[in-house]
C-alpha positions in Angstrom: 37.9 0.9 -14.3 35.7 0.8 -11.2 37.9 3.2 -9.3 37.5 5.9 -11.9 33.7 5.9 -11.6 31.9 7.5 -8.7 28.8 5.3 -8.5 27.3 7.8 -6.0 27.4 10.7 -8.5 24.1 12.6 -8.0 23.4 12.6 -11.7 23.0 8.8 -11.5 20.1 9.0 -9.1 16.4 9.9 -9.4 14.8 11.9 -6.6 12.7 9.6 -4.4 9.6 11.9 -4.2 9.6 12.6 -8.0 9.9 8.8 -8.6 7.0 8.2 -6.2 4.9 10.7 -8.3 5.9 8.7 -11.4 4.5 5.6 -9.7 1.2 7.4 -9.0 1.1 8.4 -12.6 1.2 4.7 -13.5 -1.8 4.1 -11.2 -3.6 7.1 -13.0 -2.8 5.4 -16.3 -4.9 2.4 -15.1 -7.8 4.8 -14.6 -7.4 6.1 -18.2 -6.9 2.6 -19.7 -10.0 1.6 -21.7 -8.9 -2.0 -21.6 -9.8 -2.0 -17.9 -13.4 -2.5 -16.8 -15.1 0.9 -16.3 -15.8 0.6 -12.5 -12.3 -0.6 -11.9 -11.0 2.5 -13.7 -13.2 4.6 -11.4 -11.6 2.9 -8.4 -8.1 3.5 -9.7 -8.8 7.2 -9.9 -9.9 7.0 -6.2 -6.7 5.2 -5.4 -4.5 7.9 -6.9 -6.1 10.3 -4.5 -5.7 8.2 -1.4 -2.1 7.5 -2.4 -1.4 11.2 -2.8 -3.0 12.2 0.5 -0.9 9.7 2.5 2.2 10.8 0.6 1.5 14.5 1.3 0.8 13.8 5.0 4.1 12.1 5.5 6.7 12.7 2.7 5.9 16.3 1.7 5.4 17.1 5.3 8.9 15.9 6.1 10.3 18.1 3.3 8.4 21.1 4.7 9.9 20.5 8.1 13.4 20.2 6.6 12.9 23.5 4.8 11.6 25.1 8.0 14.7 24.1 10.0 16.9 25.2 7.1 18.4 21.7 6.7 21.5 22.2 4.4 21.9 18.6 3.3 21.1 17.1 -0.1 19.4 13.9 -1.3 21.2 11.3 -3.5 20.1 13.2 -6.6 21.8 16.4 -5.3 18.7 18.3 -4.5 18.2 20.4 -1.3 15.0 20.1 0.6 13.8 23.4 -0.8 14.4 22.3 -4.4 12.6 19.0 -3.7 9.6 20.7 -2.2 9.4 23.1 -5.2 9.8 20.2 -7.8 7.2 18.0 -6.2 4.7 20.8 -5.9 5.1 21.5 -9.6 4.7 17.9 -10.6 1.8 17.3 -8.2 0.0 20.3 -9.7 0.4 18.7 -13.2 -0.9 15.4 -11.8 -4.0 17.2 -10.4 -4.8 18.5 -13.9 -4.6 15.0 -15.3 -6.7 13.5 -12.5 -9.5 15.9 -13.2 -9.2 15.6 -17.0 -9.6 11.8 -16.5 -12.7 12.4 -14.3 -14.4 15.1 -16.5 -13.5 14.0 -20.0 -13.3 10.2 -19.7 -14.9 8.6 -16.6 -18.0 10.7 -16.0 -19.1 10.6 -19.7 -18.4 6.8 -19.8 -20.5 6.3 -16.7 -23.3 8.3 -18.2 -23.3 6.1 -21.3 -24.1 3.1 -19.1 -26.8 4.9 -17.0 -24.6 5.6 -14.0 -25.0 9.3 -13.2 -23.3 11.6 -10.7 -25.8 14.5 -10.8 -25.7 18.1 -9.9 -28.7 19.8 -8.3 -29.7 21.4 -11.6 -29.9 17.9 -13.2 -32.5 16.5 -10.7 -36.0 15.5 -11.5 -38.7 17.1 -9.3 -39.0 13.8 -7.3 -35.2 13.8 -6.7 -35.2 17.4 -5.7 -37.9 16.8 -3.1 -35.8 13.8 -1.9 -32.6 15.9 -1.3 -34.7 18.7 0.3 -36.2 16.1 2.8 -32.7 14.6 3.3 -31.3 18.0 4.2 -34.0 18.9 6.7 -34.4 15.4 8.3 -30.8 14.1 8.3 -28.3 16.9 7.8 -29.8 20.0 9.3 -29.7 18.8 12.9 -26.1 17.8 12.6 -24.6 20.7 10.7 -22.8 23.4 12.8 -22.1 26.7 11.1 -19.1 28.5 12.5 -19.1 32.3 12.3 -15.7 33.9 11.7 -15.4 37.4 13.1 -13.6 39.5 15.7 -15.2 37.7 18.6 -15.1 34.2 17.1 -11.7 33.3 15.5 -11.3 31.1 12.4 -12.2 27.6 13.5 -9.7 24.7 13.5 -10.0 22.6 10.3 -9.5 18.9 10.7 -7.1 17.0 8.4 -8.8 15.5 5.3 -12.2 16.9 6.1 -14.5 18.6 3.5 -15.5 22.2 4.5 -17.6 25.0 3.0 -16.2 28.5 3.2 -18.9 31.2 3.0 -19.0 34.9 2.2 -22.3 36.6 3.3 -24.0 39.8 4.2 -26.7 40.7 6.8 -29.9 41.5 4.9 -30.6 44.7 6.8 -27.0 46.0 6.7 -27.1 49.0 4.4 -23.3 49.1 4.2 -23.2 45.5 3.1 -20.3 44.5 5.4 -18.8 41.2 4.3 -19.0 38.4 6.8 -17.4 35.0 6.8 -18.4 31.5 8.1 -17.2 28.0 7.8 -19.2 24.8 7.8 -17.7 21.3 8.0 -19.3 18.6 5.9 -20.1 15.8 8.5 -18.1 12.6 7.9 -20.7 10.4 9.7 -22.8 10.5 6.5 -21.9 8.7 3.3 -20.5 11.3 0.9 -22.2 9.6 -2.1 -26.0 9.7 -1.8 -28.2 7.4 -3.8 -31.2 9.2 -5.4 -34.7 7.8 -6.2 -35.9 7.5 -9.7 -32.9 5.7 -11.2 -31.0 2.5 -10.2 -27.7 4.3 -10.3 -28.4 8.1 -9.8 -26.2 9.7 -7.2 -25.4 13.1 -5.8 -22.6 14.3 -3.5 -23.5 15.4 0.0 -21.7 18.7 -0.3 -23.9 19.6 -3.3 -27.0 19.0 -1.2 -25.6 21.2 1.7 -24.6 24.0 -0.7 -28.2 24.1 -2.2 -29.9 24.6 1.2 -27.1 26.3 3.2 -29.1 29.5 3.5 -31.4 27.6 5.9 -28.5 27.8 8.4 -28.1 31.6 8.0 -31.6 33.1 8.4 -31.7 36.9 7.6 -28.4 36.7 5.8 -27.7 36.7 2.0 -25.2 34.1 0.8 -22.7 35.8 -1.6 -20.4 32.8 -2.2 -20.0 29.2 -1.1 -16.9 27.3 -1.9 -15.6 23.8 -0.9 -12.1 23.4 0.5 -10.0 20.7 2.1 -6.7 20.6 4.0 -4.0 17.9 4.3 -1.9 18.3 7.4 1.4 17.0 8.6 0.4 13.6 10.0 3.9 12.1 10.6 4.1 10.6 14.1 7.1 11.9 16.1 7.7 9.7 19.2 10.8 10.1 21.2 11.7 6.7 22.5 13.9 6.5 25.6 12.3 3.2 26.5 9.2 1.3 25.6 7.6 1.3 29.1 5.4 4.2 28.3 5.5 3.9 24.5 1.7 3.2 24.2 1.0 6.4 26.2 3.3 8.4 24.0 1.8 7.1 20.8 -1.6 8.0 22.0 -0.5 11.5 22.9 1.1 12.0 19.5 -2.0 10.8 17.8 -3.9 13.6 19.4 -1.2 16.2 18.6 -0.9 14.9 15.0 -4.4 16.1 14.3 -3.1 19.7 14.7 -0.1 19.4 12.3 0.8 22.1 9.9 -1.2 22.5 6.7 0.8 21.0 3.9 -1.8 21.2 1.1 -4.9 23.3 0.6 -7.4 22.3 -2.0 -10.1 24.8 -3.2 -12.8 25.0 -5.9 -11.4 26.4 -9.1 -14.4 28.8 -9.0 -13.4 30.3 -5.7 -13.1 34.1 -5.6 -9.7 35.7 -5.1 -11.1 37.3 -1.9 -12.1 34.0 -0.3 -9.0 32.2 -1.5 -6.7 34.9 0.0 -8.6 34.6 3.3 -8.2 30.8 3.5 -4.5 31.0 2.6 -3.9 33.6 5.3 -6.0 31.9 8.1 -4.5 28.4 7.3 -1.0 29.8 6.9 -0.5 27.9 3.7 2.4 28.4 1.2 1.1 29.7 -2.1 2.5 26.8 -4.1 0.7 24.4 -1.7 -2.7 25.7 -2.9 -4.4 23.4 -5.4 -7.4 24.7 -7.5 -9.6 21.8 -8.4 -11.9 21.6 -11.4 -14.5 19.2 -10.0 -15.4 17.6 -6.7 -12.6 17.8 -4.1 -11.1 14.5 -2.7 -11.5 11.9 -5.4 -11.4 9.0 -2.9 -15.3 9.2 -3.2 -14.9 7.5 -6.6 -14.1 4.2 -5.0 -17.2 4.6 -2.9 -19.3 5.5 -5.9 -18.1 2.3 -7.7 -19.1 0.3 -4.6 -22.6 1.7 -4.6 -23.4 0.8 -8.2 -26.2 -1.8 -8.5 -25.6 -4.5 -11.0 -23.1 -4.0 -13.8 -20.9 -6.9 -12.9 -19.7 -6.7 -16.5 -18.0 -3.4 -15.5 -15.9 -5.1 -12.8 -13.0 -7.6 -12.8 -14.1 -11.1 -13.4 -14.0 -13.0 -10.1 -11.5 -15.9 -9.7 -11.4 -18.8 -7.2 -8.4 -18.7 -4.9 -6.8 -22.1 -4.2 -6.4 -23.8 -0.9 -4.8 -27.3 -0.9 -6.9 -29.7 1.1 -4.0 -30.5 3.4 -4.0 -27.0 4.8 -7.8 -26.6 5.4 -9.7 -27.0 8.6 -10.5 -30.7 7.9 -6.9 -31.8 8.0 -4.1 -31.5 10.6 -1.9 -28.7 9.3 1.1 -29.8 11.4 1.1 -33.3 9.7 1.1 -31.5 6.3 4.1 -29.3 7.2 6.0 -32.3 8.6 5.8 -33.9 5.1 7.2 -30.9 3.2 7.3 -27.2 3.1 4.4 -25.2 1.7 4.6 -22.1 -0.4 1.6 -19.7 -0.8 1.2 -17.0 -3.3 -1.6 -14.6 -2.1 -4.2 -13.7 -3.2 -4.2 -16.6 -5.7 -3.7 -19.0 -2.8 -6.1 -18.4 0.1 -4.8 -16.6 3.2 -7.1 -18.9 5.1 -4.2 -21.4 5.3 -2.2 -18.9 7.4 -5.3 -18.2 9.7 -5.8 -21.9 9.9 -2.2 -22.4 11.1 -2.8 -20.1 14.1 -6.3 -21.5 14.7 -5.2 -25.1 14.9 -2.2 -24.0 17.1 -4.7 -22.3 19.5 -6.6 -25.6 20.2 -4.0 -28.3 19.6 -3.2 -30.0 22.9 0.4 -30.6 21.8 1.2 -26.9 21.2 3.1 -25.2 24.1 3.7 -21.7 22.7 2.9 -19.3 19.9 5.0 -16.3 19.1 4.1 -13.8 16.4 4.9 -10.3 15.0 2.0 -8.1 14.0 2.6 -4.9 11.9 -0.7 -4.2 10.3 -3.8 -6.3 11.1 -7.4 -5.8 10.0 -10.1 -4.1 12.1 -11.7 -7.5 12.9 -8.7 -9.8 12.8 -9.4 -13.6 13.2 -5.7 -14.0 14.0 -6.1 -11.8 17.1 -9.1 -13.8 18.2 -7.2 -17.1 17.9 -4.2 -15.8 19.7 -6.5 -14.8 22.6 -8.1 -18.2 22.5 -4.6 -19.9 22.6 -3.7 -17.9 25.8 -7.0 -18.8 27.4 -6.3 -22.4 26.5 -3.1 -22.2 28.6 -0.5 -21.7 25.9 2.3 -19.3 26.2 1.5 -16.6 23.7 3.9 -13.8 22.9 2.9 -11.1 20.4 5.0 -8.2 19.2 2.6 -5.5 18.1 4.3 -2.6 16.3 2.4 0.4 17.6 4.4 2.7 15.4 3.0 1.2 12.1 2.1 4.4 10.2 -1.6 5.2 10.0 -2.3 1.9 11.9 -1.1 3.2 15.2 -4.6 3.6 16.7 -5.8 0.2 15.5 -2.6 -1.5 16.8 -2.8 0.2 20.2 -6.4 -1.1 20.5 -5.3 -4.7 19.6 -2.3 -4.5 21.9 -4.7 -3.7 24.8 -7.1 -6.5 23.8 -4.4 -9.1 23.5 -3.2 -8.2 27.0 -6.7 -8.5 28.4 -6.9 -12.0 26.8 -3.8 -13.1 28.6 -1.1 -12.7 25.9 2.4 -11.3 26.6 2.6 -8.2 24.4 5.8 -6.5 23.3 5.7 -3.0 21.8 8.8 -3.2 19.6 12.4 -2.2 20.1 13.7 1.3 21.0 14.5 3.2 17.9 13.4 0.4 15.5 10.1 -0.6 13.8 9.5 -4.3 13.7 8.4 -4.9 10.1 9.2 -8.7 10.0 6.4 -11.1 9.3 7.0 -14.2 11.5 5.0 -16.7 13.5 6.4 -19.6 15.5 4.5 -22.5 16.9 6.3 -24.7 19.5 4.9 -28.2 19.7 5.7 -31.2 21.9 5.7 -34.4 19.9 6.8 -38.0 20.3 10.3 -37.3 19.2 10.6 -34.1 21.3 10.0 -30.4 20.6 9.4 -29.3 17.1 9.1 -25.8 15.8 6.7 -24.8 13.1 7.2 -21.5 11.3 5.4 -19.2 9.0 7.4 -16.5 7.3 6.0 -14.0 4.8 6.6 -11.0 2.6 3.3 -9.3 3.7 1.3 -8.4 6.8 -0.9 -10.8 8.8 -3.9 -8.9 7.5 -6.8 -11.0 6.2 -8.3 -8.0 4.4 -5.4 -6.8 2.4 -4.4 -10.4 1.6 -7.3 -10.3 -0.9 -5.7 -7.6 -3.1 -2.0 -7.5 -2.1 0.3 -10.1 -3.8 2.6 -11.7 -1.3 4.5 -15.0 -0.7 4.5 -17.0 2.4 6.3 -20.2 3.6 5.2 -22.8 6.1 8.1 -25.0 7.3 9.4 -27.0 10.2 13.0 -26.8 9.1 15.2 -27.2 12.2 17.7 -24.4 11.4 15.0 -22.0 10.4 13.1 -22.8 13.6 16.2 -22.1 15.7 16.8 -18.8 13.9 13.2 -17.7 14.4 13.3 -18.6 18.1 16.5 -16.5 18.4 14.7 -13.6 16.7 11.9 -13.7 19.2 14.4 -13.9 22.1 16.1 -10.8 20.6 12.8 -9.0 20.4 11.6 -9.8 23.9 14.9 -9.7 25.8 18.5 -8.7 25.4 19.7 -11.7 23.5 21.7 -11.0 20.3 22.6 -14.3 18.6 26.2 -14.3 17.2 24.9 -15.7 13.9 21.8 -17.1 12.1 21.8 -20.4 10.3 19.5 -19.6 7.4 17.9 -16.2 8.0 19.3 -12.7 7.5 18.0 -10.0 9.8 17.9 -6.2 9.6 19.1 -3.9 10.8 22.4 -4.5 8.8 22.1 -8.3 8.2 20.1 -8.0 4.9 22.3 -5.2 3.6 25.5 -7.3 4.4 24.1 -10.4 2.8 23.0 -8.7 -0.5 26.3 -6.9 -0.7 28.1 -10.2 -0.3 25.9 -11.8 -3.0 26.6 -8.9 -5.4 30.4 -9.0 -4.6 30.3 -12.7 -5.5 28.3 -11.9 -8.7 31.0 -9.3 -9.7 33.7 -11.9 -9.2 31.8 -14.4 -11.4 31.3 -11.8 -14.1 35.0 -10.8 -14.1 35.9 -14.4 -14.6 33.6 -14.6 -17.6 31.2 -16.9 -15.9 27.4 -16.5 -16.4 25.7 -14.7 -13.5 22.2 -13.3 -13.2 20.6 -11.3 -10.4 16.8 -10.9 -10.3 15.0 -8.9 -7.6 11.4 -7.8 -7.0 10.4 -5.2 -4.4 8.1 -2.3 -3.7 10.8 0.4 -3.7 14.5 0.9 -4.4 15.9 4.0 -2.8 19.0 3.1 -0.7 22.0 4.9 -2.2 24.6 2.2 -1.1 22.5 -0.6 -2.6 22.1 1.3 -5.8 25.8 2.0 -6.0 26.5 -1.7 -5.5 24.1 -2.6 -8.3 25.8 -0.1 -10.5 29.2 -1.7 -9.7 27.8 -5.1 -10.5 26.4 -3.8 -13.8 29.7 -2.2 -14.6 31.4 -5.6 -14.1 29.0 -7.2 -16.6 26.4 -8.7 -14.2 22.9 -8.9 -15.7 20.5 -7.4 -13.2 16.7 -7.6 -13.7 14.5 -5.6 -11.3 10.7 -5.6 -10.9 9.9 -2.5 -8.8 6.3 -1.4 -8.3 6.9 2.0 -6.8 9.9 4.3 -6.1 13.1 3.6 -8.1 16.0 6.0 -7.5 18.2 4.0 -9.9 18.6 5.1 -13.4 18.9 2.7 -16.3 21.0 2.9 -19.5 23.9 4.9 -18.2 27.0 3.9 -20.2 29.4 1.8 -18.1 27.2 2.2 -15.0 23.8 0.7 -15.5 23.7 -0.6 -19.1 23.2 -4.2 -17.8 20.3 -3.2 -15.5 16.6 -3.5 -16.7 13.7 -2.2 -14.5 10.1 -3.3 -14.9 7.1 -2.0 -13.0 3.8 -3.9 -12.8 0.7 -1.9 -11.8 -2.6 -3.8 -12.2 -5.6 -5.4 -10.5 -3.6 -6.4 -7.4 -1.0 -4.4 -5.5 2.4 -6.1 -6.1 3.8 -6.4 -2.6 6.0 -9.5 -2.6 9.8 -9.3 -2.2 11.9 -11.8 -4.1 15.7 -12.0 -4.4 17.2 -14.5 -6.8 20.9 -15.1 -7.5 22.0 -17.5 -10.3 25.7 -18.2 -10.2 26.6 -20.2 -13.3 23.5 -22.4 -12.9 23.5 -22.5 -9.1 20.2 -20.9 -8.2 19.7 -19.2 -4.8 16.2 -18.2 -3.9 15.3 -15.8 -1.1 12.1 -14.0 0.0 12.0 -11.0 2.4 9.8 -8.6 4.3 12.2 -5.8 3.3 12.5 -3.5 0.3 15.9 -2.0 -0.5 15.1 1.3 1.2 17.4 2.8 3.9 14.6 2.6 6.5 14.1 -1.1 5.9 17.8 -1.9 6.0 18.9 0.3 8.8 16.0 1.2 11.1 13.7 -1.8 11.0 13.7 -5.4 12.1 13.2 -7.3 8.9 13.8 -10.9 7.8 15.1 -12.5 4.6 14.7 -16.2 4.3 15.7 -18.9 1.8 13.3 -21.2 0.0 15.3 -24.5 0.4 12.9 -27.1 -1.0 13.9 -27.5 -4.7 10.4 -27.7 -6.2 9.3 -24.6 -4.2 12.4 -22.7 -5.1 11.7 -23.5 -8.8 8.1 -22.3 -8.3 9.4 -18.9 -7.0 11.7 -18.6 -10.0 8.7 -19.4 -12.3 6.5 -16.8 -10.6 9.3 -14.2 -11.1 9.7 -15.3 -14.8 6.0 -15.1 -15.5 5.9 -11.6 -14.0 9.1 -10.6 -16.0 7.4 -11.7 -19.2 4.2 -9.8 -18.5 3.5 -7.5 -21.5 0.1 -6.2 -20.5 0.6 -4.4 -17.2 4.4 -4.0 -17.3 6.1 -0.6 -17.9 9.9 -0.5 -18.6 12.0 2.3 -17.2 14.0 3.8 -20.1 17.3 5.7 -20.0 15.4 9.0 -20.0 13.6 8.1 -16.7 10.2 7.5 -18.5 8.1 4.4 -17.9 6.9 2.9 -21.2 4.5 0.1 -22.0 6.0 -3.0 -23.5 5.9 -3.4 -27.3 3.5 -6.3 -27.7 3.6 -6.6 -31.5 3.7 -10.2 -32.6 3.5 -11.5 -29.1 0.7 -13.2 -27.2 -0.6 -11.0 -24.5 0.4 -12.0 -21.0 -1.1 -10.3 -17.9 0.7 -12.1 -15.1 -1.9 -11.3 -12.4 -4.7 -12.6 -14.6 -2.6 -15.6 -15.5 -2.1 -16.5 -11.8 -5.8 -15.9 -11.1 -6.8 -18.2 -14.0 -4.4 -20.9 -12.7 -5.8 -20.7 -9.2 -9.4 -21.1 -10.6 -8.4 -24.2 -12.6 -6.7 -25.8 -9.5 -9.7 -25.0 -7.3 -12.2 -26.4 -9.8 -10.0 -29.5 -10.3 -9.8 -30.1 -6.6 -13.6 -29.7 -6.3 -14.2 -32.0 -9.2 -13.6 -35.7 -9.6 -10.0 -35.4 -10.8 -8.8 -34.1 -7.4 -5.0 -33.4 -7.6 -2.7 -34.3 -4.7 -2.5 -31.7 -2.0 1.0 -30.7 -3.2 0.0 -30.3 -6.9 -0.1 -26.5 -6.5 3.6 -26.5 -5.8 4.7 -28.2 -9.0 7.1 -25.9 -10.9 5.3 -23.9 -13.6 6.3 -24.1 -17.2 7.7 -20.9 -18.7 4.9 -18.6 -20.0 5.7 -19.4 -23.6 4.8 -23.1 -23.0 1.7 -22.5 -20.9 -1.9 -22.4 -22.1 -3.0 -18.9 -22.9 -5.0 -17.8 -19.8 -6.8 -15.2 -21.9 -8.4 -18.0 -24.0 -9.4 -20.0 -20.9 -13.0 -19.7 -19.9 -11.9 -19.4 -16.2 -9.3 -16.7 -16.9 -10.6 -13.8 -19.0 -9.1 -10.4 -19.7 -11.9 -8.6 -17.8 -13.5 -7.1 -20.9 
């Protein structure tokens, strides 16, 4: 019976941070997978590093702070902060070994085989050596600043995520040979990967050039040792919010303070002497288990840059595809006429993000448009949407933009854009006290013959034209009256004190999304107990909220079939008898970052389809403004179900979470390979080519329900699809 089972028993939960490391292992597997194009594998290795760095700056930093203040609580898996910090450091050290094993044993030899070389100084030809010598003297020498470290000059401040050289040296005329120390920061204004003459794809790292000639900076001294090191600091933003009137100023202050956060991770060359290592640990006040000895170049993010500098070799990259844009949503057609006829669903990056940009562009110049309201969480450095919002304000339209200046690691960019929007005449809101606004909404109010009509775009991802090329997201364009009223009420809530008593179609966090999903799961439990068929399918980035997991356990216990596609963190355990034996978890890690959030409920054949900006994490459900919205048009609802089904049947990039907490590849024996991302890319290419050709489909053809994958043509045999080999 349900009342005999404690669904919050700690043994039923995975630790969040260890689960995140499992996710990064899946990314590392892509770097090791020889079925992926070589230069894409190189990029995946770089991605594992950038993922780790951000995780350490925020999540590990938070654990370190909890340990420091002697927090006596425990996470859902029953671990104290101290136990979590210990466990993640052990697992992160193991990951470091695998990262560098992948680099040294797999990727660098494979690159050498195709004449792409990352060279050391000893490997250079005489011509190449003369080149680096000239590069050092002409470019680097005037910029480098050696910092002595002695009794009169204290150990210098080391910037977060900067590469540095630590030096041990003696004065040449000092008979006693007293050991001296110095530090030298590798300047970040230069590219770290330097292209060499003499070969199309010969490269060297900037720190190797500096190490070779560093004695030029210490005349009359003998260099005893040079070692590279890097620190990762606590970069979590801590803004106390009494009100938002001076929030911008506080964010800017915190950005400056953040640079001086505590050192959370110290990376050093594995060849470093114990003397130099001890000195760095002491000066940087680093915990011993936070020191990582690296067998190779520090900071593997340079691998992504290396892949980008390679000349030629398109055969070692993913085959390009042609994203689709229905003619009705392009710049040659009135987008509002198209939305009046029916709703439009977009699946990025397979459908062009240009349609969303076009929606704002046309609104900015349309004489019938009275107002534009929009939420911005992360935008690109050169956002066309910002430009069109400014143009709209200059064209006399009422433009209101909520810019979330607390969006992690985008704070500086967002503060800049907030200022720019204000200068262009837009009303800018900086979010709500104590809450991040993570919803993705835009509203265009238009005066038409029959009165005021509201046009809405809602999405699962950010209004970012750059990430839209490699994040998978879903968006909906609609002029549904109830949804328009709901979105208007949300903006009134964000800009004023209004709190609508209810919403017609949308569900809003904080609290609203949690309540709605709980109600759906309660209904599913009721159906299952009555012996009626019921199926719950969800897709998200992360699942960590304990109450939500407990409710999913309760549903599984009652006999509800629950299928979950979770890219990253999953604190839920599968295969627990009487608790989670009806729950299956898949994770897809591939060419594109799976970012869309889909929530499907099938009650005895009655299918309910929802999309959302929120994952099932406590922060999304309790501390953020998020939206969940229905897909009401039947053909589009069916398309979402088909998209989910295609992803569920993926057997190339899917890993399944087993009862032991291990993610395993799908057994493909006897089955046609299906890579869902390549399938969608091939489908987009076919639609685009058909539209460009004589047999142009109707503008809505993209939105016809897809067949199940078993009945579809094999994209891997299609000349426009390809499996990237």
